[in-house]
N, C-alpha and C positions, 0 to 999 in steps of 0.2 A: 444624259444616257451614264454616262461614268459617274456621277455622283448618284446616280440610283443602283448602280450595280455596289458601289461601295457600301450604299445605306443597307442594301439586302445582306452583305456579307458580314456587317458590324450587327446585325438586329441577328443572324444565324450565330456567330460568335457568341453573343450576349445569351441565346438560348442555350448553347452548349455550356455555358458556363454555369448557367444556371441550374441544368441539369443535373451536371456533375456535382454542384453544390447540394441539391436536394438529396442526391444519394449519400453523403458523409451522413453518420450518425450523429444525430443531436445532442449530446452529453448533457449531464446536470453539471457535472464538474469541469473544471480547466482542463482542455485537450492540450496536451503537449507531446502527440506523436510526433516523432521525427527528432526529439530532444535530445544534445548530444551528451546528457548526464545521466546518472540513476541507471547507467547499462549493464551495471553486473553487482551482485552480490556474494561474496565468498566468508561467509562467518562459520565459526563453531556453533554447535548449538546446545544448550545446559548441558549435553553429556559428552561434549567435547567431540563431536560427530563434524565433521565440515559440510557446509550446507552451500547450494549453489543453486541460481533462479532456473539454472538449465534441469533441473532435478524435479521442474514441476511443470513440466513441457505438458499441454495440455489442459491447464486448468488456469483461470484468473488469479494471479498474487497480488494480495493486497501488503503492500510494505508500512509497518507505522513503529517508528521512533520513540521510545517514552522508558517509563520506569514505573516498578511498581507499588513504590511510595506514593506515587503523584496521586493528589487528591481528586482530581475531577476530569482533566482532558484524558487521561489514558484509560481511565475503567469505562470513561463514556464512549469514547471511540470504540472498543474494544465490544463493548455491550451492541452498539449500534451493529457491527460487522457480525456478531452472534445472532442478531435479529433478521439478518439478511441472509445469513447461511441458512437458517429454520426456513426463511419463507420460499427460501429456492427449491426446498423441497427435495427430490431424488438427485437434482442438479446442484444442491449443496456440496455435493463430494467434489465440486469442481471448483471450488472456491477453496486456496489454501492463505489463510492469514500468516504472517512473519510480523513477530515483534521485534525489535531491535533493542536492546537495552542499552539507556544511557549510563546505566548506573552500576555496572557490575561490580562494582566492591562491594555493595548490600544484597544487589540480586544474583544470590546465591544459584544454581543448580536446583537446589532442593526449593528456594524460592520461587524461582521461575516456573519451574513444574507445578506446583500448587496453584499459582496466579495464571497459568494457563488454563489450568483444568478446571477454573472457575466459570472459563468463559465456554470452553468446550464442551464442558458435562462429562468428561469422560477423566472421572477422578483418580488420580493418582499415576496417569497416564504417562509412561515412557518416552521422554522427546526421543529416542532411538526409532522410535514406531513413526509413521506417514498419521499425524494426527491434522485435524483441521486448523489447528490454532500452535503453532510452533514458536518458541523463544529463542534468539541467536542471544548470543554473549561474546563481545569483543574481547580476546583474549590477553590486548595488553591495551595500554594508553595510545599506543601509535596507531593499534588496528582500529580504535573506537574513532581517533580522527582522520582516519583514511576514510572510512565507510562515509563519516558526516559530512566529510568535505564532498565526496563523489557523488551524493545524495544532496546535497546544498543543505543540510540541515543543521539550524543554528540551535546552540543550548549552549547553558551558561549556569554555574554552578550559583547558586545563592543561600549563602548562608543565615540558618534559623534564627530564632533567639536565645537558644540554650545551646551550651557548649556541644559541638558535636552533631547536632541537628543541620539538615539542610533539604533545599528542594532544588528542581532544575526549571529553569525558563526554556522552553523550548518551541520548535516548529511543531504547530498541533496542525496536522494535513496528513493524508494516508495516499502514497503513490498505487496506482494499479498498472498491472501488467497482463496484457492479454495471454492468449494460452498458446501464442507462437512465441510467446518472450518477449514480447516489445512493450518498452514503457509508452503508457497510452494517456492516463489521467493523473491529476492530481486534484484529491477532494479536501475542502477545507473543512477545517474543526466545524460542528453541528451543522453539517449539510441535511442531516437527517438520513433515519434509516432507508425511506422510502425513495428519495433522490439514488441511494447507492445501489438499492436494488435494481432500478432501473438500469442504471450505467452497467453494472455488472453482466444484467441480461442481454444488453447489447455487446459486451464484450464478448461472451460465450457463442453468440450468434456472430461473431465476425470471422471472417474468411482468412 
């Protein structure tokens, strides 16, 4: 009798665990909910105005590190995010993309504004205004080192074949924060717009 009772208790316990598991969103990206890193982002935008994650409460925030002269990864990622924003329709206003420059030396305020406008469709958009695609520009090498460490971003300058030219090897993925400002997902490069769209919709619906 004792073994039967223990068996029933175990069965009910497993059922409970299964029910709880089934209620969790089935994300396509890597679920990093509760991670103890990438919790804060405090950087100036292209116009020098300080920006914080808390500024975007109520929105899903996508944070991507890159540089404007990137030949493939950066423009592909931003184009996918632009596609997702468009596919969301009216809910697209609740997706905020933050592009953190790894190359502030070449990514001047003017360059960043023009680059982001190419994806947001807001030609000549002033970064002081709340646009869906916003560039952040570390003000010093120390600030860049601190934010990349906080987000576990790898980056390395690679000298080009001609003097003065260079590229960057860097982490190719996007962090996503939910509308409450909590870190939730890491989307690997080339996940595709459809997978990102599905995940953003789940985050927008999250309590």
